[in-house]
C-alpha positions as CSV (number, residue, x, y, z in Angstrom):
1,S,0.0,0.0,0.0
2,N,1.1,3.6,-0.5
3,V,2.0,5.7,2.5
4,V,1.5,9.4,2.2
5,S,1.6,12.3,4.5
6,V,-0.8,15.1,5.3
7,D,0.7,18.6,5.4
8,F,-0.6,21.1,8.0
9,T,0.2,24.5,6.6
10,N,0.4,27.9,8.4
11,E,-1.3,31.1,7.2
12,N,1.5,31.8,4.7
13,G,1.0,28.4,3.0
14,E,4.3,27.1,4.4
15,V,4.3,23.5,5.6
16,S,4.5,23.5,9.4
17,F,3.2,20.1,10.3
18,V,3.2,16.7,8.6
19,L,1.0,13.8,9.8
20,Y,2.3,10.3,8.9
21,P,1.8,7.5,8.0
22,N,-1.5,8.0,6.2
23,P,-3.0,5.4,5.8
24,A,-2.1,4.0,9.2
25,A,-2.9,0.7,11.0
26,N,-5.0,0.8,14.1
27,D,-2.2,-0.8,16.2
28,N,0.3,1.7,14.9
29,E,1.7,5.1,15.9
30,I,1.2,8.2,13.9
31,Y,3.6,11.1,14.0
32,L,3.0,14.8,13.9
33,V,6.2,16.5,12.8
34,A,6.4,20.3,13.4
35,A,8.9,22.6,12.0
36,G,9.0,26.1,10.7
37,K,7.5,29.5,11.6
38,M,4.8,28.5,14.1
39,N,4.0,30.0,17.4
40,T,5.2,28.2,20.5
41,G,2.5,26.7,22.7
42,V,0.1,23.9,23.2
43,Y,-1.7,22.5,20.1
44,A,-4.9,20.4,20.5
45,M,-5.1,17.4,18.1
46,S,-8.5,15.7,18.0
47,F,-9.8,12.6,16.2
48,Y,-13.5,12.3,15.1
49,N,-15.3,9.4,13.4
50,S,-17.4,9.8,10.3
51,M,-20.4,10.6,12.5
52,G,-18.6,13.6,13.9
53,E,-18.2,12.0,17.4
54,L,-15.0,13.0,19.3
55,L,-13.0,9.8,19.8
56,L,-9.7,11.0,21.3
57,S,-7.8,14.2,21.9
58,E,-4.1,14.8,22.5
59,N,-2.3,18.0,23.6
60,L,1.0,18.6,21.8
61,R,3.6,21.1,22.7
62,H,5.5,23.0,20.1
63,D,8.6,24.9,21.3
64,G,9.2,26.9,18.1
65,N,11.9,24.5,16.8
66,F,11.8,21.1,15.2
67,S,9.4,19.0,17.2
68,L,8.2,15.4,16.8
69,N,5.0,14.3,18.5
70,K,3.8,10.7,18.6
71,V,0.2,9.6,19.0
72,D,-0.2,5.9,19.8
73,L,-3.3,4.6,18.0
74,S,-3.1,1.2,19.8
75,R,-4.6,2.8,22.9
76,W,-7.9,3.1,21.1
77,D,-9.7,0.3,19.2
78,L,-10.2,2.2,15.9
79,S,-11.9,0.3,13.2
80,A,-10.8,0.6,9.6
81,G,-12.2,3.7,8.0
82,I,-11.9,7.4,7.5
83,Y,-11.3,9.7,10.5
84,F,-11.2,13.4,10.7
85,V,-8.3,15.0,12.5
86,T,-8.4,18.6,13.7
87,L,-5.4,20.6,14.9
88,K,-6.1,23.7,16.9
89,T,-3.0,25.9,17.0
90,A,-1.8,28.0,19.9
91,S,-3.4,31.0,18.2
92,N,-6.8,29.2,18.0
93,K,-6.6,28.5,14.2
94,L,-8.3,25.3,13.3
95,H,-7.1,22.9,10.6
96,R,-9.0,19.8,9.5
97,Y,-7.7,16.7,7.7
98,K,-8.6,13.1,7.0
99,L,-6.7,10.1,8.3
100,I,-7.3,6.6,6.9
101,I,-7.1,3.6,9.2
102,Q,-6.6,0.3,7.4
């Protein structure tokens, strides 16, 4: 299968976050890599099912430099399907993306 990444971009269109692997396995870890011109602070990453129900939420800290955050999907019993991931930045900007679980 092909593994791709999802780019989270800041207001200037510069890539600031990359979510990978996508698709992912439900017993896997996904990584949120942060780099670039982003504000420091706590970012809220939330996962929703296709019905819009909140399944899990993680707070991630960005220190203004390169940062790698790991979310362990094996803690939740996620079925195969499409999930929606939101990232709320320290400046309250909301980004929405899809994550495929195989």
